[in-house]
All heavy atoms as a GROMACS GRO file, in nm:
protein
  611
    1MET      N    1   4.413   8.397   7.799
    1MET     CA    2   4.368   8.364   7.928
    1MET      C    3   4.364   8.203   7.944
    1MET      O    4   4.405   8.151   8.043
    1MET     CB    5   4.217   8.414   7.941
    1MET     CG    6   4.141   8.370   8.051
    1MET     SD    7   4.200   8.467   8.200
    1MET     CE    8   4.083   8.401   8.316
    2GLY      N    9   4.318   8.138   7.830
    2GLY     CA   10   4.313   7.991   7.835
    2GLY      C   11   4.452   7.920   7.863
    2GLY      O   12   4.467   7.823   7.934
    3PHE      N   13   4.558   7.984   7.794
    3PHE     CA   14   4.692   7.932   7.801
    3PHE      C   15   4.741   7.950   7.944
    3PHE      O   16   4.806   7.866   8.003
    3PHE     CB   17   4.782   7.998   7.699
    3PHE     CG   18   4.756   7.964   7.567
    3PHE    CD1   19   4.711   8.061   7.468
    3PHE    CD2   20   4.773   7.826   7.516
    3PHE    CE1   21   4.683   8.022   7.340
    3PHE    CE2   22   4.759   7.793   7.381
    3PHE     CZ   23   4.714   7.891   7.302
    4LYS      N   24   4.719   8.070   8.006
    4LYS     CA   25   4.769   8.097   8.132
    4LYS      C   26   4.698   8.010   8.240
    4LYS      O   27   4.762   7.953   8.328
    4LYS     CB   28   4.744   8.243   8.166
    4LYS     CG   29   4.839   8.343   8.106
    4LYS     CD   30   4.821   8.480   8.138
    4LYS     CE   31   4.916   8.580   8.061
    4LYS     NZ   32   4.898   8.714   8.103
    5ALA      N   33   4.569   8.001   8.226
    5ALA     CA   34   4.492   7.899   8.311
    5ALA      C   35   4.548   7.761   8.306
    5ALA      O   36   4.562   7.700   8.414
    5ALA     CB   37   4.337   7.916   8.300
    6SER      N   38   4.558   7.714   8.193
    6SER     CA   39   4.602   7.578   8.161
    6SER      C   40   4.746   7.557   8.226
    6SER      O   41   4.763   7.454   8.283
    6SER     CB   42   4.603   7.555   8.008
    6SER     OG   43   4.482   7.565   7.949
    7TYR      N   44   4.823   7.651   8.210
    7TYR     CA   45   4.963   7.630   8.258
    7TYR      C   46   4.952   7.624   8.404
    7TYR      O   47   5.029   7.542   8.459
    7TYR     CB   48   5.056   7.758   8.216
    7TYR     CG   49   5.193   7.741   8.261
    7TYR    CD1   50   5.279   7.669   8.219
    7TYR    CD2   51   5.231   7.849   8.366
    7TYR    CE1   52   5.415   7.660   8.274
    7TYR    CE2   53   5.361   7.842   8.423
    7TYR     CZ   54   5.446   7.747   8.370
    7TYR     OH   55   5.579   7.748   8.414
    8GLY      N   56   4.874   7.709   8.463
    8GLY     CA   57   4.872   7.704   8.629
    8GLY      C   58   4.820   7.577   8.668
    8GLY      O   59   4.866   7.525   8.774
    9LEU      N   60   4.721   7.530   8.603
    9LEU     CA   61   4.660   7.396   8.652
    9LEU      C   62   4.767   7.282   8.617
    9LEU      O   63   4.776   7.202   8.716
    9LEU     CB   64   4.522   7.379   8.569
    9LEU     CG   65   4.425   7.469   8.609
    9LEU    CD1   66   4.307   7.441   8.510
    9LEU    CD2   67   4.367   7.446   8.740
   10LEU      N   68   4.828   7.289   8.511
   10LEU     CA   69   4.930   7.186   8.484
   10LEU      C   70   5.047   7.186   8.594
   10LEU      O   71   5.082   7.084   8.639
   10LEU     CB   72   4.999   7.204   8.348
   10LEU     CG   73   4.915   7.158   8.223
   10LEU    CD1   74   4.991   7.196   8.102
   10LEU    CD2   75   4.896   7.011   8.225
   11ARG      N   76   5.086   7.302   8.627
   11ARG     CA   77   5.179   7.312   8.733
   11ARG      C   78   5.139   7.256   8.862
   11ARG      O   79   5.225   7.217   8.951
   11ARG     CB   80   5.236   7.453   8.751
   11ARG     CG   81   5.314   7.506   8.622
   11ARG     CD   82   5.387   7.622   8.647
   11ARG     NE   83   5.453   7.630   8.782
   11ARG     CZ   84   5.582   7.647   8.799
   11ARG    NH1   85   5.661   7.667   8.702
   11ARG    NH2   86   5.627   7.654   8.918
   12ARG      N   87   5.015   7.253   8.882
   12ARG     CA   88   4.966   7.189   9.016
   12ARG      C   89   4.926   7.047   8.997
   12ARG      O   90   4.867   6.991   9.081
   12ARG     CB   91   4.848   7.278   9.056
   12ARG     CG   92   4.879   7.407   9.102
   12ARG     CD   93   4.762   7.499   9.117
   12ARG     NE   94   4.800   7.635   9.173
   12ARG     CZ   95   4.862   7.734   9.100
   12ARG    NH1   96   4.911   7.702   8.978
   12ARG    NH2   97   4.899   7.838   9.153
   13GLY      N   98   4.967   6.986   8.880
   13GLY     CA   99   4.952   6.845   8.866
   13GLY      C  100   4.809   6.794   8.819
   13GLY      O  101   4.785   6.695   8.824
   14ILE      N  102   4.737   6.898   8.768
   14ILE     CA  103   4.604   6.874   8.720
   14ILE      C  104   4.601   6.844   8.566
   14ILE      O  105   4.666   6.927   8.491
   14ILE     CB  106   4.509   6.994   8.753
   14ILE    CG1  107   4.508   7.004   8.898
   14ILE    CG2  108   4.374   6.971   8.689
   14ILE    CD1  109   4.419   7.132   8.946
   15GLN      N  110   4.549   6.726   8.518
   15GLN     CA  111   4.543   6.707   8.374
   15GLN      C  112   4.450   6.810   8.317
   15GLN      O  113   4.337   6.837   8.352
   15GLN     CB  114   4.486   6.576   8.345
   15GLN     CG  115   4.478   6.535   8.203
   15GLN     CD  116   4.434   6.389   8.188
   15GLN    OE1  117   4.405   6.318   8.289
   15GLN    NE2  118   4.394   6.354   8.066
   16VAL      N  119   4.502   6.863   8.199
   16VAL     CA  120   4.424   6.980   8.129
   16VAL      C  121   4.410   6.945   7.980
   16VAL      O  122   4.506   6.911   7.916
   16VAL     CB  123   4.488   7.118   8.150
   16VAL    CG1  124   4.439   7.220   8.062
   16VAL    CG2  125   4.515   7.145   8.296
   17THR      N  126   4.290   6.964   7.941
   17THR     CA  127   4.255   6.950   7.785
   17THR      C  128   4.211   7.093   7.747
   17THR      O  129   4.109   7.145   7.803
   17THR     CB  130   4.155   6.854   7.756
   17THR    OG1  131   4.197   6.716   7.799
   17THR    CG2  132   4.142   6.855   7.612
   18LEU      N  133   4.280   7.155   7.653
   18LEU     CA  134   4.239   7.287   7.598
   18LEU      C  135   4.177   7.267   7.465
   18LEU      O  136   4.235   7.212   7.372
   18LEU     CB  137   4.374   7.382   7.585
   18LEU     CG  138   4.358   7.520   7.536
   18LEU    CD1  139   4.274   7.590   7.644
   18LEU    CD2  140   4.490   7.584   7.528
   19LEU      N  141   4.056   7.316   7.445
   19LEU     CA  142   3.994   7.312   7.333
   19LEU      C  143   3.997   7.450   7.246
   19LEU      O  144   3.990   7.548   7.308
   19LEU     CB  145   3.830   7.283   7.343
   19LEU     CG  146   3.798   7.173   7.433
   19LEU    CD1  147   3.651   7.157   7.453
   19LEU    CD2  148   3.853   7.038   7.373
   20ILE      N  149   4.046   7.436   7.119
   20ILE     CA  150   4.066   7.563   7.037
   20ILE      C  151   3.981   7.537   6.921
   20ILE      O  152   3.996   7.445   6.846
   20ILE     CB  153   4.206   7.575   7.010
   20ILE    CG1  154   4.300   7.585   7.124
   20ILE    CG2  155   4.231   7.685   6.904
   20ILE    CD1  156   4.442   7.600   7.106
   21ARG      N  157   3.886   7.633   6.893
   21ARG     CA  158   3.800   7.616   6.768
   21ARG      C  159   3.877   7.627   6.640
   21ARG      O  160   3.821   7.566   6.548
   21ARG     CB  161   3.691   7.737   6.776
   21ARG     CG  162   3.598   7.727   6.888
   21ARG     CD  163   3.498   7.852   6.869
   21ARG     NE  164   3.413   7.848   6.996
   21ARG     CZ  165   3.376   7.957   7.054
   21ARG    NH1  166   3.414   8.068   7.028
   21ARG    NH2  167   3.289   7.945   7.166
   22SER      N  168   3.976   7.707   6.635
   22SER     CA  169   4.042   7.718   6.506
   22SER      C  170   4.126   7.598   6.481
   22SER      O  171   4.146   7.506   6.560
   22SER     CB  172   4.139   7.847   6.511
   22SER     OG  173   4.236   7.836   6.608
   23GLU      N  174   4.202   7.595   6.364
   23GLU     CA  175   4.282   7.485   6.333
   23GLU      C  176   4.422   7.484   6.397
   23GLU      O  177   4.492   7.369   6.381
   23GLU     CB  178   4.291   7.472   6.176
   23GLU     CG  179   4.164   7.448   6.107
   23GLU     CD  180   4.085   7.316   6.156
   23GLU    OE1  181   4.155   7.213   6.157
   23GLU    OE2  182   3.965   7.330   6.185
   24TYR      N  183   4.467   7.586   6.459
   24TYR     CA  184   4.585   7.582   6.542
   24TYR      C  185   4.581   7.688   6.635
   24TYR      O  186   4.502   7.784   6.626
   24TYR     CB  187   4.706   7.594   6.435
   24TYR     CG  188   4.697   7.719   6.351
   24TYR    CD1  189   4.743   7.839   6.389
   24TYR    CD2  190   4.637   7.712   6.225
   24TYR    CE1  191   4.745   7.950   6.307
   24TYR    CE2  192   4.646   7.821   6.139
   24TYR     CZ  193   4.685   7.941   6.179
   24TYR     OH  194   4.685   8.051   6.098
   25PRO      N  195   4.662   7.679   6.740
   25PRO     CA  196   4.671   7.772   6.849
   25PRO      C  197   4.717   7.924   6.796
   25PRO      O  198   4.789   7.936   6.708
   25PRO     CB  199   4.774   7.733   6.954
   25PRO     CG  200   4.786   7.593   6.917
   25PRO     CD  201   4.755   7.576   6.769
   26LEU      N  202   4.651   8.019   6.858
   26LEU     CA  203   4.682   8.153   6.838
   26LEU      C  204   4.663   8.192   6.676
   26LEU      O  205   4.740   8.267   6.620
   26LEU     CB  206   4.818   8.192   6.879
   26LEU     CG  207   4.843   8.183   7.024
   26LEU    CD1  208   4.992   8.212   7.054
   26LEU    CD2  209   4.745   8.269   7.101
   27SER      N  210   4.555   8.140   6.620
   27SER     CA  211   4.545   8.160   6.476
   27SER      C  212   4.519   8.304   6.443
   27SER      O  213   4.541   8.337   6.300
   27SER     CB  214   4.418   8.071   6.426
   27SER     OG  215   4.294   8.118   6.483
   28MET      N  216   4.482   8.390   6.520
   28MET     CA  217   4.457   8.530   6.490
   28MET      C  218   4.584   8.610   6.492
   28MET      O  219   4.595   8.712   6.457
   28MET     CB  220   4.361   8.594   6.578
   28MET     CG  221   4.211   8.532   6.572
   28MET     SD  222   4.133   8.570   6.425
   28MET     CE  223   4.082   8.729   6.446
   29GLN      N  224   4.696   8.549   6.565
   29GLN     CA  225   4.826   8.619   6.570
   29GLN      C  226   4.932   8.550   6.482
   29GLN      O  227   5.029   8.636   6.449
   29GLN     CB  228   4.863   8.604   6.716
   29GLN     CG  229   4.782   8.699   6.816
   29GLN     CD  230   4.670   8.629   6.862
   29GLN    OE1  231   4.636   8.504   6.854
   29GLN    NE2  232   4.552   8.702   6.918
   30VAL      N  233   4.923   8.429   6.454
   30VAL     CA  234   5.042   8.366   6.384
   30VAL      C  235   4.987   8.287   6.283
   30VAL      O  236   4.857   8.253   6.261
   30VAL     CB  237   5.118   8.283   6.484
   30VAL    CG1  238   5.168   8.351   6.595
   30VAL    CG2  239   5.034   8.163   6.519
   31ASP      N  240   5.083   8.238   6.177
   31ASP     CA  241   5.048   8.166   6.062
   31ASP      C  242   5.030   8.014   6.102
   31ASP      O  243   5.063   7.978   6.226
   31ASP     CB  244   5.134   8.188   5.940
   31ASP     CG  245   5.284   8.151   5.979
   31ASP    OD1  246   5.307   8.077   6.069
   31ASP    OD2  247   5.364   8.178   5.891
   32ALA      N  248   4.993   7.924   6.013
   32ALA     CA  249   4.967   7.794   6.037
   32ALA      C  250   5.097   7.721   6.091
   32ALA      O  251   5.101   7.644   6.173
   32ALA     CB  252   4.916   7.714   5.924
   33GLU      N  253   5.208   7.758   6.027
   33GLU     CA  254   5.336   7.686   6.063
   33GLU      C  255   5.388   7.727   6.216
   33GLU      O  256   5.418   7.635   6.286
   33GLU     CB  257   5.457   7.731   5.968
   33GLU     CG  258   5.586   7.673   6.006
   33GLU     CD  259   5.695   7.708   5.906
   33GLU    OE1  260   5.674   7.768   5.802
   33GLU    OE2  261   5.814   7.675   5.936
   34ALA      N  262   5.360   7.847   6.248
   34ALA     CA  263   5.400   7.899   6.378
   34ALA      C  264   5.291   7.837   6.472
   34ALA      O  265   5.328   7.789   6.596
   34ALA     CB  266   5.390   8.052   6.388
   35GLY      N  267   5.174   7.831   6.444
   35GLY     CA  268   5.071   7.762   6.525
   35GLY      C  269   5.101   7.610   6.554
   35GLY      O  270   5.096   7.559   6.669
   36ARG      N  271   5.145   7.545   6.466
   36ARG     CA  272   5.196   7.399   6.477
   36ARG      C  273   5.313   7.394   6.565
   36ARG      O  274   5.311   7.310   6.648
   36ARG     CB  275   5.226   7.335   6.346
   36ARG     CG  276   5.107   7.295   6.266
   36ARG     CD  277   5.132   7.207   6.142
   36ARG     NE  278   5.189   7.271   6.040
   36ARG     CZ  279   5.124   7.361   5.950
   36ARG    NH1  280   5.001   7.362   5.965
   36ARG    NH2  281   5.188   7.421   5.855
   37MET      N  282   5.403   7.489   6.562
   37MET     CA  283   5.507   7.497   6.649
   37MET      C  284   5.469   7.523   6.794
   37MET      O  285   5.515   7.453   6.894
   37MET     CB  286   5.608   7.601   6.610
   37MET     CG  287   5.681   7.566   6.472
   37MET     SD  288   5.778   7.712   6.410
   37MET     CE  289   5.898   7.731   6.538
   38ILE      N  290   5.375   7.611   6.814
   38ILE     CA  291   5.313   7.640   6.944
   38ILE      C  292   5.249   7.522   7.000
   38ILE      O  293   5.261   7.475   7.107
   38ILE     CB  294   5.217   7.752   6.939
   38ILE    CG1  295   5.302   7.882   6.897
   38ILE    CG2  296   5.137   7.776   7.072
   38ILE    CD1  297   5.214   7.997   6.859
   39TRP      N  298   5.159   7.450   6.905
   39TRP     CA  299   5.093   7.332   6.951
   39TRP      C  300   5.194   7.217   6.995
   39TRP      O  301   5.184   7.153   7.104
   39TRP     CB  302   5.005   7.271   6.838
   39TRP     CG  303   4.937   7.147   6.877
   39TRP    CD1  304   4.802   7.144   6.923
   39TRP    CD2  305   4.964   7.013   6.879
   39TRP    NE1  306   4.761   7.009   6.954
   39TRP    CE2  307   4.873   6.926   6.927
   39TRP    CE3  308   5.103   6.947   6.837
   39TRP    CZ2  309   4.883   6.796   6.940
   39TRP    CZ3  310   5.105   6.811   6.854
   39TRP    CH2  311   4.997   6.733   6.907
   40ASP      N  312   5.306   7.200   6.922
   40ASP     CA  313   5.412   7.112   6.965
   40ASP      C  314   5.464   7.136   7.099
   40ASP      O  315   5.490   7.056   7.181
   40ASP     CB  316   5.528   7.109   6.861
   40ASP     CG  317   5.489   7.047   6.725
   40ASP    OD1  318   5.385   6.970   6.724
   40ASP    OD2  319   5.550   7.063   6.622
   41GLU      N  320   5.496   7.262   7.124
   41GLU     CA  321   5.560   7.309   7.253
   41GLU      C  322   5.455   7.284   7.366
   41GLU      O  323   5.489   7.234   7.470
   41GLU     CB  324   5.595   7.450   7.243
   41GLU     CG  325   5.678   7.491   7.367
   41GLU     CD  326   5.810   7.434   7.378
   41GLU    OE1  327   5.870   7.381   7.271
   41GLU    OE2  328   5.868   7.436   7.486
   42LEU      N  329   5.326   7.314   7.346
   42LEU     CA  330   5.232   7.291   7.462
   42LEU      C  331   5.211   7.144   7.481
   42LEU      O  332   5.208   7.107   7.596
   42LEU     CB  333   5.095   7.359   7.404
   42LEU     CG  334   5.084   7.500   7.389
   42LEU    CD1  335   4.950   7.543   7.322
   42LEU    CD2  336   5.102   7.571   7.528
   43HIS      N  337   5.208   7.066   7.367
   43HIS     CA  338   5.200   6.923   7.392
   43HIS      C  339   5.313   6.864   7.460
   43HIS      O  340   5.298   6.779   7.548
   43HIS     CB  341   5.176   6.845   7.256
   43HIS     CG  342   5.150   6.719   7.253
   43HIS    ND1  343   5.033   6.665   7.295
   43HIS    CD2  344   5.223   6.599   7.227
   43HIS    CE1  345   5.029   6.529   7.287
   43HIS    NE2  346   5.146   6.490   7.253
   44ALA      N  347   5.435   6.916   7.428
   44ALA     CA  348   5.562   6.864   7.503
   44ALA      C  349   5.551   6.896   7.648
   44ALA      O  350   5.619   6.829   7.720
   44ALA     CB  351   5.682   6.930   7.428
   45HIS      N  352   5.486   6.989   7.689
   45HIS     CA  353   5.460   7.024   7.830
   45HIS      C  354   5.360   6.957   7.893
   45HIS      O  355   5.323   6.989   8.014
   45HIS     CB  356   5.468   7.179   7.854
   45HIS     CG  357   5.602   7.240   7.835
   45HIS    ND1  358   5.643   7.282   7.700
   45HIS    CD2  359   5.695   7.260   7.922
   45HIS    CE1  360   5.763   7.341   7.733
   45HIS    NE2  361   5.800   7.331   7.856
   46GLY      N  362   5.294   6.867   7.831
   46GLY     CA  363   5.180   6.792   7.886
   46GLY      C  364   5.040   6.840   7.873
   46GLY      O  365   4.945   6.786   7.924
   47LEU      N  366   5.022   6.937   7.790
   47LEU     CA  367   4.888   6.988   7.767
   47LEU      C  368   4.826   6.919   7.661
   47LEU      O  369   4.891   6.914   7.544
   47LEU     CB  370   4.906   7.143   7.737
   47LEU     CG  371   4.767   7.224   7.719
   47LEU    CD1  372   4.678   7.211   7.845
   47LEU    CD2  373   4.796   7.361   7.683
   48ASP      N  374   4.705   6.869   7.674
   48ASP     CA  375   4.624   6.813   7.568
   48ASP      C  376   4.562   6.914   7.502
   48ASP      O  377   4.468   6.968   7.549
   48ASP     CB  378   4.540   6.705   7.633
   48ASP     CG  379   4.444   6.631   7.529
   48ASP    OD1  380   4.466   6.647   7.401
   48ASP    OD2  381   4.347   6.578   7.571
   49VAL      N  382   4.609   6.946   7.375
   49VAL     CA  383   4.537   7.061   7.294
   49VAL      C  384   4.461   6.989   7.174
   49VAL      O  385   4.513   6.917   7.099
   49VAL     CB  386   4.640   7.147   7.239
   49VAL    CG1  387   4.582   7.265   7.159
   49VAL    CG2  388   4.732   7.213   7.353
   50ARG      N  389   4.336   7.021   7.174
   50ARG     CA  390   4.247   6.977   7.061
   50ARG      C  391   4.208   7.089   6.988
   50ARG      O  392   4.142   7.191   7.031
   50ARG     CB  393   4.126   6.895   7.121
   50ARG     CG  394   4.178   6.780   7.209
   50ARG     CD  395   4.060   6.683   7.240
   50ARG     NE  396   4.106   6.589   7.327
   50ARG     CZ  397   4.030   6.496   7.381
   50ARG    NH1  398   3.914   6.485   7.326
   50ARG    NH2  399   4.073   6.407   7.466
   51VAL      N  400   4.232   7.086   6.855
   51VAL     CA  401   4.199   7.202   6.769
   51VAL      C  402   4.087   7.175   6.677
   51VAL      O  403   4.050   7.053   6.655
   51VAL     CB  404   4.327   7.249   6.679
   51VAL    CG1  405   4.442   7.304   6.769
   51VAL    CG2  406   4.376   7.133   6.589
   52GLY      N  407   4.013   7.268   6.631
   52GLY     CA  408   3.908   7.253   6.549
   52GLY      C  409   3.777   7.185   6.609
   52GLY      O  410   3.699   7.126   6.557
   53VAL      N  411   3.782   7.214   6.748
   53VAL     CA  412   3.668   7.158   6.808
   53VAL      C  413   3.619   7.253   6.935
   53VAL      O  414   3.703   7.327   6.972
   53VAL     CB  415   3.713   7.015   6.887
   53VAL    CG1  416   3.827   7.037   6.982
   53VAL    CG2  417   3.601   6.935   6.934
   54GLU      N  418   3.500   7.238   6.977
   54GLU     CA  419   3.446   7.304   7.089
   54GLU      C  420   3.345   7.231   7.160
   54GLU      O  421   3.291   7.121   7.109
   54GLU     CB  422   3.382   7.441   7.037
   54GLU     CG  423   3.274   7.423   6.946
   54GLU     CD  424   3.204   7.554   6.891
   54GLU    OE1  425   3.201   7.653   6.961
   54GLU    OE2  426   3.191   7.560   6.766
   55ALA      N  427   3.310   7.261   7.281
   55ALA     CA  428   3.209   7.201   7.356
   55ALA      C  429   3.076   7.234   7.314
   55ALA      O  430   3.050   7.347   7.284
   55ALA     CB  431   3.225   7.224   7.506
   56THR      N  432   2.985   7.144   7.287
   56THR     CA  433   2.855   7.166   7.248
   56THR      C  434   2.748   7.150   7.355
   56THR      O  435   2.637   7.204   7.350
   56THR     CB  436   2.820   7.087   7.125
   56THR    OG1  437   2.833   6.954   7.161
   56THR    CG2  438   2.905   7.116   7.004
   57ALA      N  439   2.782   7.068   7.453
   57ALA     CA  440   2.692   7.034   7.562
   57ALA      C  441   2.772   6.975   7.676
   57ALA      O  442   2.868   6.924   7.667
   57ALA     CB  443   2.577   6.931   7.526
   58PHE      N  444   2.707   6.991   7.801
   58PHE     CA  445   2.768   6.938   7.925
   58PHE      C  446   2.684   6.844   7.992
   58PHE      O  447   2.564   6.846   7.979
   58PHE     CB  448   2.811   7.045   8.009
   58PHE     CG  449   2.902   7.151   7.960
   58PHE    CD1  450   2.873   7.269   7.910
   58PHE    CD2  451   3.051   7.128   7.957
   58PHE    CE1  452   2.948   7.360   7.859
   58PHE    CE2  453   3.131   7.210   7.895
   58PHE     CZ  454   3.088   7.320   7.853
   59GLU      N  455   2.746   6.745   8.062
   59GLU     CA  456   2.675   6.646   8.132
   59GLU      C  457   2.692   6.666   8.280
   59GLU      O  458   2.805   6.706   8.323
   59GLU     CB  459   2.708   6.510   8.103
   59GLU     CG  460   2.687   6.470   7.952
   59GLU     CD  461   2.614   6.339   7.943
   59GLU    OE1  462   2.608   6.257   8.030
   59GLU    OE2  463   2.566   6.318   7.841
   60GLY      N  464   2.611   6.621   8.360
   60GLY     CA  465   2.622   6.637   8.506
   60GLY      C  466   2.505   6.699   8.567
   60GLY      O  467   2.443   6.797   8.506
   61LYS      N  468   2.468   6.673   8.685
   61LYS     CA  469   2.351   6.730   8.758
   61LYS      C  470   2.391   6.848   8.835
   61LYS      O  471   2.358   6.962   8.805
   61LYS     CB  472   2.278   6.627   8.833
   61LYS     CG  473   2.145   6.682   8.889
   61LYS     CD  474   2.067   6.569   8.954
   61LYS     CE  475   1.955   6.635   9.018
   61LYS     NZ  476   1.825   6.587   8.988
   62ASP      N  477   2.451   6.826   8.949
   62ASP     CA  478   2.500   6.935   9.046
   62ASP      C  479   2.634   6.986   9.002
   62ASP      O  480   2.684   7.094   9.053
   62ASP     CB  481   2.483   6.878   9.183
   62ASP     CG  482   2.335   6.865   9.217
   62ASP    OD1  483   2.252   6.936   9.167
   62ASP    OD2  484   2.316   6.772   9.305
   63GLU      N  485   2.702   6.918   8.925
   63GLU     CA  486   2.848   6.949   8.900
   63GLU      C  487   2.879   6.888   8.763
   63GLU      O  488   2.824   6.788   8.711
   63GLU     CB  489   2.958   6.909   8.999
   63GLU     CG  490   2.948   6.758   9.024
   63GLU     CD  491   3.035   6.725   9.146
   63GLU    OE1  492   3.016   6.788   9.252
   63GLU    OE2  493   3.118   6.625   9.135
   64VAL      N  494   2.960   6.939   8.687
   64VAL     CA  495   3.005   6.900   8.549
   64VAL      C  496   3.060   6.757   8.560
   64VAL      O  497   3.154   6.739   8.646
   64VAL     CB  498   3.085   6.997   8.475
   64VAL    CG1  499   3.225   7.010   8.533
   64VAL    CG2  500   3.086   6.964   8.315
   65ALA      N  501   3.026   6.679   8.471
   65ALA     CA  502   3.093   6.533   8.467
   65ALA      C  503   3.153   6.506   8.327
   65ALA      O  504   3.232   6.421   8.320
   65ALA     CB  505   2.984   6.420   8.493
   66GLY      N  506   3.115   6.594   8.234
   66GLY     CA  507   3.173   6.577   8.096
   66GLY      C  508   3.123   6.668   7.997
   66GLY      O  509   3.029   6.739   8.036
   67ALA      N  510   3.187   6.674   7.884
   67ALA     CA  511   3.138   6.773   7.770
   67ALA      C  512   3.133   6.676   7.647
   67ALA      O  513   3.217   6.599   7.612
   67ALA     CB  514   3.259   6.875   7.758
   68HIS      N  515   3.023   6.712   7.570
   68HIS     CA  516   3.010   6.669   7.435
   68HIS      C  517   3.082   6.758   7.344
   68HIS      O  518   3.055   6.881   7.356
   68HIS     CB  519   2.872   6.651   7.398
   68HIS     CG  520   2.801   6.550   7.476
   68HIS    ND1  521   2.804   6.414   7.439
   68HIS    CD2  522   2.732   6.537   7.593
   68HIS    CE1  523   2.728   6.338   7.521
   68HIS    NE2  524   2.690   6.426   7.620
   69LEU      N  525   3.171   6.710   7.246
   69LEU     CA  526   3.239   6.798   7.155
   69LEU      C  527   3.180   6.805   7.026
   69LEU      O  528   3.117   6.706   6.984
   69LEU     CB  529   3.391   6.753   7.164
   69LEU     CG  530   3.460   6.749   7.300
   69LEU    CD1  531   3.600   6.703   7.285
   69LEU    CD2  532   3.441   6.873   7.383
   70SER      N  533   3.217   6.906   6.955
   70SER     CA  534   3.168   6.930   6.817
   70SER      C  535   3.209   6.816   6.725
   70SER      O  536   3.148   6.800   6.611
   70SER     CB  537   3.206   7.055   6.758
   70SER     OG  538   3.333   7.084   6.764
   71ASP      N  539   3.315   6.743   6.756
   71ASP     CA  540   3.358   6.639   6.666
   71ASP      C  541   3.293   6.505   6.693
   71ASP      O  542   3.334   6.402   6.638
   71ASP     CB  543   3.510   6.621   6.674
   71ASP     CG  544   3.570   6.578   6.795
   71ASP    OD1  545   3.479   6.556   6.896
   71ASP    OD2  546   3.697   6.559   6.814
   72GLY      N  547   3.194   6.502   6.785
   72GLY     CA  548   3.111   6.389   6.816
   72GLY      C  549   3.176   6.311   6.934
   72GLY      O  550   3.111   6.204   6.973
   73THR      N  551   3.298   6.339   6.989
   73THR     CA  552   3.347   6.288   7.109
   73THR      C  553   3.298   6.333   7.234
   73THR      O  554   3.232   6.439   7.238
   73THR     CB  555   3.507   6.286   7.107
   73THR    OG1  556   3.543   6.422   7.119
   73THR    CG2  557   3.560   6.229   6.977
   74PHE      N  558   3.324   6.251   7.345
   74PHE     CA  559   3.279   6.289   7.470
   74PHE      C  560   3.403   6.286   7.558
   74PHE      O  561   3.486   6.210   7.547
   74PHE     CB  562   3.186   6.186   7.537
   74PHE     CG  563   3.149   6.224   7.671
   74PHE    CD1  564   3.047   6.316   7.698
   74PHE    CD2  565   3.193   6.156   7.783
   74PHE    CE1  566   3.007   6.348   7.824
   74PHE    CE2  567   3.156   6.189   7.911
   74PHE     CZ  568   3.063   6.295   7.934
   75LEU      N  569   3.428   6.407   7.638
   75LEU     CA  570   3.537   6.424   7.717
   75LEU      C  571   3.499   6.432   7.871
   75LEU      O  572   3.420   6.510   7.904
   75LEU     CB  573   3.603   6.555   7.683
   75LEU     CG  574   3.733   6.601   7.761
   75LEU    CD1  575   3.834   6.494   7.738
   75LEU    CD2  576   3.771   6.736   7.719
   76SER      N  577   3.531   6.325   7.952
   76SER     CA  578   3.510   6.334   8.089
   76SER      C  579   3.585   6.444   8.149
   76SER      O  580   3.703   6.472   8.126
   76SER     CB  581   3.551   6.202   8.162
   76SER     OG  582   3.468   6.089   8.111
   77CYS      N  583   3.521   6.524   8.233
   77CYS     CA  584   3.586   6.634   8.302
   77CYS      C  585   3.508   6.664   8.431
   77CYS      O  586   3.395   6.629   8.455
   77CYS     CB  587   3.600   6.744   8.210
   77CYS     SG  588   3.435   6.826   8.157
   78ASP      N  589   3.584   6.737   8.524
   78ASP     CA  590   3.513   6.784   8.646
   78ASP      C  591   3.543   6.936   8.663
   78ASP      O  592   3.498   6.987   8.774
   78ASP     CB  593   3.568   6.703   8.766
   78ASP     CG  594   3.715   6.709   8.787
   78ASP    OD1  595   3.792   6.785   8.705
   78ASP    OD2  596   3.768   6.630   8.849
   79MET      N  597   3.582   7.006   8.564
   79MET     CA  598   3.601   7.146   8.571
   79MET      C  599   3.589   7.202   8.425
   79MET      O  600   3.654   7.136   8.338
   79MET     CB  601   3.727   7.183   8.634
   79MET     CG  602   3.747   7.332   8.650
   79MET     SD  603   3.914   7.391   8.715
   79MET     CE  604   3.977   7.260   8.813
   80VAL      N  605   3.522   7.305   8.404
   80VAL     CA  606   3.522   7.378   8.269
   80VAL      C  607   3.555   7.519   8.277
   80VAL      O  608   3.509   7.592   8.380
   80VAL     CB  609   3.372   7.358   8.217
   80VAL    CG1  610   3.365   7.417   8.077
   80VAL    CG2  611   3.341   7.205   8.211
   0.00000   0.00000   0.00000
């Protein structure tokens, strides 16, 4: 679901960052080498893929303004 939604948004010119909890994409379906190949392909198409991280909290009052991530970083965003 996340890949399909990300692709659709990218095609509409929207910058997308995809957070993946595991160390590589599709970790339940493929091995680490294939996961790195998938990450490379996604990145080559303009998708910002961050692995080993998840959102821990959100900022914003009436609408989202950003997300705090489990690696201690903050990601500005307007859609989650």
